[in-house]
C-alpha positions in Angstrom: 110.9 76.2 169.4 107.2 76.5 170.2 106.7 72.7 170.4 109.5 72.1 172.9 109.1 71.7 176.6 111.2 74.3 178.4 114.2 72.5 179.7 115.5 72.8 183.3 118.2 75.4 183.6 120.4 72.9 185.4 120.9 71.2 182.1 123.1 74.1 181.0 125.3 74.1 184.2 129.0 74.2 183.2 128.2 74.4 179.4 130.7 76.3 177.3 129.8 78.6 174.4 131.7 80.7 171.9 129.2 83.6 172.4 126.6 84.3 175.0 124.0 86.9 173.7 122.3 88.7 176.6 119.1 90.3 175.5 116.8 88.6 173.0 115.2 91.6 171.2 115.4 92.1 167.5 119.1 92.9 167.6 120.1 90.1 169.9 118.0 87.5 168.0 119.4 88.6 164.7 123.0 88.4 166.0 122.4 85.0 167.5 121.0 83.8 164.1 124.0 85.1 162.2 126.6 83.7 164.7 124.9 80.3 164.8 124.7 80.2 161.0 128.5 80.9 160.9 129.2 77.8 163.1 129.7 79.4 166.5 128.3 77.8 169.7 125.7 80.3 170.8 123.5 80.8 173.8 120.9 83.6 173.8 119.0 84.6 177.0 116.5 87.2 178.1 115.4 88.0 181.6 111.8 88.5 180.2 110.1 87.1 177.2 111.7 87.3 173.7 111.5 90.9 172.3 109.4 92.0 175.3 111.7 95.0 176.1 112.7 97.9 173.9 111.9 96.0 170.7 108.2 95.7 171.5 108.1 99.5 172.2 110.2 100.8 169.3 109.1 102.8 166.3 109.8 99.7 164.2 111.4 101.9 161.5 114.0 100.5 159.1 115.7 103.9 159.2 118.0 104.8 156.4 120.7 106.1 158.6 120.0 109.8 158.3 120.6 110.4 162.0 124.2 109.2 161.7 125.0 112.1 159.3 123.8 114.7 161.8 127.1 116.5 162.7 126.0 118.2 165.8 126.1 122.0 166.2 127.8 122.6 162.9 128.8 120.6 159.8 132.4 121.8 160.6 132.3 119.3 163.5 132.9 116.6 160.9 135.9 118.5 159.5 137.4 119.0 163.0 136.9 115.3 163.8 137.4 113.2 160.6 137.2 110.0 162.6 133.6 110.9 163.6 132.8 111.4 159.9 134.3 108.0 159.0 132.2 106.3 161.7 129.1 108.2 160.6 129.5 107.1 157.0 130.2 103.5 158.0 127.0 103.4 160.2 124.9 105.0 157.5 126.1 102.4 155.0 125.2 99.6 157.3 121.8 101.1 157.9 121.1 101.3 154.2 122.3 97.8 153.7 120.2 96.4 156.6 117.1 98.3 155.3 117.5 96.8 151.9 118.2 93.3 153.1 115.2 93.2 155.4 112.7 94.6 152.9 113.9 92.1 150.3 114.0 89.1 152.7 110.6 89.8 154.4 108.5 91.9 152.0 105.3 90.7 153.8 106.5 92.1 157.1 107.0 95.8 156.0 104.9 98.7 154.9 106.0 101.9 153.2 105.6 105.4 154.5 106.7 108.9 153.7 108.6 110.7 156.3 108.9 114.5 156.4 111.7 116.6 158.0 110.7 120.3 158.4 113.4 122.9 157.7 113.0 126.2 159.6 114.7 129.6 159.2 117.3 129.9 162.0 117.2 126.1 162.5 120.2 123.9 162.9 120.0 122.4 159.4 119.7 124.0 156.1 118.1 122.7 153.0 121.4 121.9 151.3 122.4 119.9 154.4 119.5 117.6 153.7 120.2 117.5 150.0 123.8 116.5 150.6 122.9 113.9 153.3 120.4 112.1 151.0 122.8 112.2 148.1 125.4 110.5 150.4 122.9 107.9 151.6 121.9 107.0 148.0 125.6 106.5 147.2 126.3 104.5 150.3 123.3 102.2 149.9 123.1 99.2 147.6 121.0 101.2 145.1 118.1 98.7 144.9 115.8 100.4 147.4 115.6 104.1 146.5 114.8 106.8 149.1 112.7 108.8 146.7 114.0 112.0 148.3 112.5 115.3 147.4 112.6 118.7 149.1 109.2 120.3 149.1 108.7 124.0 148.9 106.7 125.7 151.8 103.7 126.0 149.5 103.8 122.3 148.6 104.3 121.3 152.3 101.4 123.4 153.6 99.1 121.5 151.2 99.7 118.3 153.1 97.2 117.7 155.9 99.8 117.0 158.7 102.5 119.4 157.5 100.0 122.2 157.2 99.5 122.0 160.9 103.1 122.6 161.9 104.1 125.5 164.1 105.5 128.8 162.8 104.4 128.4 159.1 106.0 131.8 158.3 109.4 130.4 159.2 109.1 127.2 157.3 111.6 127.1 154.5 110.8 123.6 153.1 110.3 120.0 154.0 112.6 117.0 153.2 110.4 114.1 152.2 111.6 110.6 151.7 110.4 107.0 151.6 110.9 104.8 154.6 109.8 101.4 155.8 108.2 100.1 159.0 108.2 96.4 160.0 105.3 94.9 161.8 105.2 92.7 164.9 108.8 92.9 166.2 108.1 90.0 168.6 107.5 87.7 165.6 110.6 88.9 163.8 112.7 88.1 166.9 111.1 84.7 167.6 111.5 83.6 164.0 115.2 84.6 164.1 115.7 82.7 167.4 114.0 79.7 165.8 116.4 79.8 162.9 119.3 80.2 165.3 118.2 77.1 167.2 117.9 75.2 163.9 121.6 76.1 163.4 122.5 74.7 166.8 122.1 77.7 169.2 120.5 77.4 172.6 117.8 79.9 173.6 116.1 80.7 176.9 113.6 83.4 177.9 112.8 84.4 181.5 116.5 83.8 182.3 118.5 86.6 183.9 122.2 86.8 183.1 125.0 88.4 185.2 128.6 88.6 184.1 130.3 86.9 187.1 133.9 87.6 186.0 136.8 86.4 184.0 137.6 82.7 183.6 141.1 82.5 182.0 140.6 83.9 178.5 136.8 83.7 178.7 134.0 84.6 181.0 131.8 83.1 183.7 128.1 83.9 183.2 125.6 83.4 186.0 122.1 82.4 184.8 119.0 82.5 187.0 115.6 81.1 186.0 113.1 83.8 186.7 110.1 81.3 186.7 111.4 78.9 189.3 113.2 78.8 192.7 116.1 76.7 191.4 119.7 77.9 192.3 121.6 79.9 189.7 124.0 78.1 187.4 127.2 79.1 185.7 128.1 78.8 182.0 131.3 79.8 180.3 131.8 81.9 177.2 134.7 83.1 175.1 132.8 86.3 174.3 129.7 88.1 175.5 127.4 90.2 173.3 125.2 92.4 175.5 122.1 93.6 173.5 120.0 94.4 176.6 119.1 98.0 175.6 118.7 100.3 178.5 119.9 97.5 180.8 123.4 97.1 179.2 125.3 98.8 182.0 123.4 96.8 184.6 124.3 93.5 182.9 127.9 94.4 182.2 128.6 95.8 185.7 129.5 92.3 186.9 132.5 92.2 184.6 136.0 92.5 186.0 137.2 95.2 185.6 133.7 96.9 185.1 133.5 98.7 181.8 132.8 102.5 181.6 129.2 103.5 181.6 127.7 103.6 178.2 123.9 104.2 178.7 122.5 107.5 180.0 118.9 108.5 180.5 117.1 109.8 177.5 116.1 113.4 177.3 112.4 113.7 176.4 110.5 110.9 174.7 108.1 110.3 171.9 104.4 111.2 172.1 101.7 109.4 170.2 98.8 111.7 169.2 95.7 111.0 167.1 96.2 112.3 163.5 94.4 115.4 162.5 91.5 115.3 160.0 92.5 114.5 156.5 95.5 112.2 157.4 95.2 108.6 156.4 95.4 105.7 158.8 93.4 104.5 161.7 92.1 107.1 164.2 91.9 106.3 167.9 89.5 107.9 170.3 
């Protein structure tokens, strides 16, 4: 991919694909690789560079799926809505499988870490909630990449440099500690996956905006615009569209007919990166 001259967009005008993947981050690139390997005619495009959106700004965690087992306000929410529990278990199983597959396939790309989940008196979750959730995750996963879960007592937790600095130490009932993995350089992960997709016959373009122009019989018309040139947009056809454009999903899908319901809403809050306190391992930034 890196040795090829970027072809003119006009060369795709009128081309037909089984799947057009819109959004070439880690998820889109991985989907394109799998689809191409299974023999589908695939086109993957991104309005920016590959993995330059949410993938380049993510936590890069191969999370175990714990968040899918969060019931909401009460664990009874799962009892009231069994379909939600079924979905949560399926998503948690997929997360554990993906975690295992990635670590085994690319051990040089990942690093281990210990994550800690504080449990407070009066909080939404109890210690037994975490115990049950991690037992479920161990059962749902392949079993070849343990979570090494352990619930620390307040005394054990306060001895850790970072945990010892948590708020309200008198209300701390314990800390759920478990092993997790973080992959490095998501841009490289995405570009490598796109390269393998191209080797299997897929077409890939960065700096190419896509708009769903409407239905075309049983398929779709996709308008593509080269963001680096003044050439007119062209149209390709697809049997199916896979939109993996992150926060821009609704914007991309709005051109469909009829337009789908809105799926993406603005996040509440956001992560904050702070320098670690004294005693914590890892690089320190000024």
